[in-house]
N, C-alpha and C positions, 0 to 999 in steps of 0.2 A: 526490467526489475520491478517487482511488486513493491510498492511503497505507499505510505500514506502520510499526509502532512502532520506536523506537530501542532501544539497549541499556540505557538508564538509566531504570528505572521511577520513580525519585525526581525526575527531570527529564524530563517527557514530551516526547519529540521525535517528529516525524513526517517520514518520508522523502518528499520531493516529487519526487525524480528521481535519476538517476545519469549521470555523465559517461561517454560511450561512446567518446570519442576526440577528436583534434584535427580542425580544419577549416582548411585553408590553412596559410600560413606565418607569420601574424602573431598567433598565440595564441588564435584563436577555438576554442571547444570545441563538440562535438555533445553533446546531452543528451537522454536518454529521460525525458520528463516524466510524472509520475504524477498531475498535476493535471487537473481537469475540462476546463479550457481550457489546453492545453499551453503556450501562449505566456505564460500568467500566472505561470509558475514564479518569475520574478524580481520579481513585484509584492508579495510578502509580506514583503520586507525581506531583510537579509543572511542567507545560508544558512550552515550549518556542516557539518563532517564529523561522522561518527558519535560520535566522542569529544568533540566540541565544542571541540577545540583550534584548528582552523583555521576562519576565517571567510571566506566568499566573497561579494563584492559583484558580483552578476551583472546584466548588462544584455543582454536578449534582442535580437538583431539580425535574425533571420530564422527561418523554418522551412524544412526541406528533408528530403524523403524520410521523412516521419513523425516527424522529430525537431526539436528546437529547437536553434538555433545562437545562441551568446552569447559575450560577452566578460566575463572575470573580471578585476577590477582587480588589476594586478600580474603578470598572465600575458601576456607580450608576444611570445612566439615559440612555434614549433611544439613544441620540446623541452619547454618548461614545460607546454604543453597536453597533450602525450603523457604526462607524469608524473602527470597527474590522472585518466587513464583508470581507470574502475572506482570512482572516488570517489562515494559516495552523498551526496546533498545533503539536509540536514535543516533543519527549523525548529522552534522551540518551539511546541507545540500551542496555547498561549495566543495566538499571533499569527494563528491561523487564524480565519476568520469562524465565528460560531455556525451550527450546522446547523438546517435546518427540521425540523418534526415529521416523524417517520418517515424521516429522512435521517441517515446515520451515516458517520463517517470509518471506513475499514477498520481503522485502528489502534484504534478503540474496540471493535471486535468481536473482535479477536484476544485470546485468553485467556479469553473468556467460557465458562462451562459450557454445554453443549448438552444439553437435557433433552427427553424426549418429553412429549407432552400428558398422558400418564397418570403422569408423574413419573419414569419410567425415565431412566437416564443414557446418553447417547451418547458422552460424552467432553468434549473441549475444542476450541474453535475455534482451529486452528493458523494458518490463513491465510485470506485472502479473495482470490480471483482474479476478474478480469474481462477476458476476451479479446475482448469486443465483443458477445457474445450475452446479456450479463447477468451479474451477480455470482454467485459460487458460494462457499459456505463449505466449507473443508477441515476436517473434524472427525476427531479421532483420540483414542485412549486409552480408548475404551469397549469393550463386548463385541462391537459390530459391526465393530470394527477401524477402518480408515480409510475414511471415506465422504465423498463430495462431495454437498452439498445445495444446490439452487438457492435463491438468496436472494430469494425472492418472498414476498408476503404469504400465499399459500396454503401454502407449505412451511415458512415461518418466521412464524407468526402473532403472535409476541410477542418483542420485544427489551426487556429490562429491564436497562439499564446499571447502575442503582443496586444491583440484586440480583446483578449479575454473571452473567446468564444469557440464553440465547435458548431459546425453546420451539420444538421441531421437530414438524411434522405431516408425516411423510415421504410423498412420492408413492408410489402403489402400486408394489410391487416393489423399492423402493430398499433395503430392509433384508433382502431375500431373498438367500440364498446363491447365488452364481453357479455355473454348471456347471463342473465340474473339467475341466481340460485333460489330455489323455493325453500 
């Protein structure tokens, strides 16, 4: 499942999607879902905004053009749906199912220290991206600067959530300086 952490580390929230705009005149919204099965975004229970102040009771009604279409209780017209555009939809991490062995929520990886097999530091995992070809760790803050590492067993042989680290075995050339542009 694609997810990212919320603002409150003391109350772990996971972002399951974002409202991208209205659909039609009767208050339906289009949602970019970050869940493994996009249509399941409404199955985890009521969703919240990032501050936790607003609660959204979402019922998925369709999928269209790679997005989920749904109805939110209390949103009955296009204007109300337009006002929600850009709203990120969060859920408490405790409401999500346990992951299998060697399976991680992206939110669990963000913030982990990235260390080389020999113990050297690469920085911290800033984000996890998955654009369809496999997950990639965005690591920054170390001597190598900002690097993108494929999240494969070969490149990331160890994930230790309790110790707060991932071990990186970088593919050949990943840490080599690039050619300077003129």
